[in-house]
C-alpha positions in Angstrom: 28.1 101.1 3.5 26.6 100.9 6.9 28.2 98.3 9.2 25.8 96.8 11.7 28.4 95.0 13.7 30.3 98.2 14.9 28.7 99.8 17.9 27.5 103.3 17.2 27.9 106.0 19.7 24.8 106.8 21.5 23.7 108.7 24.5 24.6 106.0 26.9 28.1 105.8 25.5 28.9 109.5 25.7 32.1 110.2 27.8 31.3 112.0 30.9 33.4 113.7 33.6 35.4 111.4 35.9 34.3 111.3 39.6 36.8 112.8 42.1 39.1 110.3 43.8 40.4 110.6 47.3 44.2 110.5 47.7 45.5 107.2 48.9 46.8 107.3 52.4 50.6 107.0 52.7 52.0 104.2 54.9 53.7 105.3 58.0 57.4 105.8 57.5 60.0 104.6 60.0 62.2 107.1 61.7 65.3 107.8 59.7 68.6 106.9 61.5 69.9 110.3 60.4 67.0 112.2 62.0 67.3 115.1 64.4 69.2 114.2 67.7 67.3 113.5 70.8 67.0 116.3 73.3 69.8 116.5 75.9 69.0 114.9 79.2 71.0 115.7 82.4 73.2 112.9 83.6 71.8 110.7 86.3 73.4 109.7 89.5 76.7 107.9 89.2 76.6 104.2 89.9 77.8 103.1 93.2 81.6 102.5 93.4 83.1 99.7 95.2 85.5 100.6 98.0 88.9 101.2 96.7 87.8 101.0 93.0 89.1 104.4 92.0 90.9 105.3 95.2 94.4 106.9 94.6 97.2 104.4 95.3 99.7 105.5 98.0 103.2 106.3 96.7 105.7 103.6 97.2 107.9 103.8 100.3 111.3 105.4 99.8 114.2 103.1 99.5 116.5 103.5 102.5 120.1 102.2 102.5 121.2 99.5 104.9 123.1 100.5 108.0 126.8 101.2 107.7 129.2 98.4 108.4 131.0 97.9 111.7 134.3 99.1 110.3 132.9 102.4 109.2 131.1 102.9 112.5 134.3 102.1 114.5 136.3 104.6 112.4 133.7 107.3 113.0 133.7 106.7 116.7 137.5 106.7 116.9 137.8 110.0 115.0 135.1 111.7 117.1 136.8 110.5 120.3 140.2 111.8 119.1 138.8 115.2 118.2 137.1 115.6 121.6 140.2 114.4 123.4 142.4 116.9 121.5 140.1 119.8 122.2 139.8 118.7 125.9 143.5 118.5 126.3 144.0 122.0 124.9 141.2 123.4 127.2 142.5 121.7 130.3 146.1 122.7 129.8 145.0 126.3 129.2 142.8 126.3 132.2 145.6 124.9 134.5 148.0 127.5 133.3 145.6 130.5 133.5 143.3 129.6 136.5 145.3 127.0 138.4 142.3 124.7 138.8 142.7 122.0 141.5 141.1 118.6 141.8 138.2 118.0 141.5 137.4 121.3 139.8 139.7 120.4 136.8 137.9 117.1 136.3 134.5 118.7 136.5 135.6 121.3 134.0 136.9 118.6 131.7 133.6 116.6 132.0 131.5 119.7 131.2 133.7 120.6 128.3 133.5 117.1 126.9 129.7 117.0 127.1 129.5 120.3 125.4 131.8 119.3 122.6 129.9 116.0 122.2 126.6 117.9 122.0 127.9 120.3 119.3 129.4 117.4 117.3 126.5 114.9 117.4 123.5 117.2 117.6 124.2 120.7 116.2 126.7 119.7 113.5 124.8 116.6 112.5 121.7 118.8 112.0 123.7 121.2 109.8 125.7 118.8 107.6 124.1 115.4 108.3 127.0 113.9 110.2 129.5 114.4 113.0 133.2 115.1 112.3 134.1 111.4 112.4 131.1 110.3 110.3 131.8 113.0 107.7 135.4 111.9 107.4 134.3 108.3 107.1 131.8 109.3 104.4 128.8 108.4 106.4 125.5 110.2 107.0 122.7 110.1 109.6 119.2 109.8 108.2 115.7 108.8 109.3 114.9 105.2 108.9 111.5 105.8 107.3 112.1 108.7 105.0 115.9 109.0 104.4 115.8 112.7 105.3 118.0 114.5 107.8 116.8 114.2 111.5 115.7 117.3 113.4 117.2 118.6 116.6 114.7 117.0 119.1 115.3 113.5 117.6 119.1 114.1 117.5 119.1 115.2 121.1 117.3 112.1 122.2 119.7 110.0 120.2 122.6 111.8 121.8 121.3 111.1 125.3 120.6 107.4 124.6 123.9 107.1 122.7 126.0 106.8 125.8 124.3 103.5 126.8 123.9 102.4 123.2 127.6 102.8 122.5 128.5 100.5 125.3 125.9 97.8 124.2 127.0 98.1 120.6 130.7 97.7 121.5 130.0 94.6 123.6 127.8 93.1 120.9 130.4 93.7 118.2 133.3 92.3 120.3 131.5 89.1 121.2 129.7 88.8 117.9 126.3 88.6 119.5 123.3 87.8 117.3 121.2 90.5 118.7 123.6 93.2 117.6 121.6 96.4 118.1 120.7 98.7 115.2 120.5 102.4 115.4 118.0 103.9 117.9 115.4 106.6 117.9 114.4 105.9 114.3 117.8 107.2 113.1 120.2 105.2 110.9 123.9 105.7 110.0 124.4 104.9 106.3 127.2 105.1 103.8 127.3 108.1 101.6 127.8 106.0 98.4 124.7 104.0 99.2 122.6 107.2 99.6 123.8 108.5 96.2 123.1 105.2 94.6 119.5 105.5 95.6 119.2 109.2 94.8 118.9 110.4 98.4 120.4 113.7 99.4 119.8 113.4 103.2 118.5 117.0 103.2 
């Protein structure tokens, strides 16, 4: 039976081909954090540095022992004097026996011999072992005040020349207990050997 309510297919209801559709544009994507690395750029100029910001610090000054005590100094002076006197006595007696020197030649020979022995003891020997005979026996050494090393010959020679007047001033100051008791001169200091070893100094 024919149904009038149901639409019948006709020419205007025939399916036809679909029209072509353009692809929808994709939204822009943000850059991935794991994308390719940025190209290498050469480093720019360093920022200005403040004065002393990265400057190397100077090494700490060496620790120098205090000057030797008066008792050790007096002992070294006494031993040095006895050694020179003994050698002078032997030389003078031998010179009188062999050459028959008369006054004042014998005194001049004694003075020259004494100066020569003092120079060898306080300059040459001190340069070699760091002390004279008396200082070595009293376990004392002679070092530079600033570095703690062994003085060289020019400084020791100046100290030897100035030592004649220095010895007199030091003896007077020690006897009368003066407040301005002079210290060692020419930048040279007499120190105890045990104090040097306690600070790790060799005096070389």
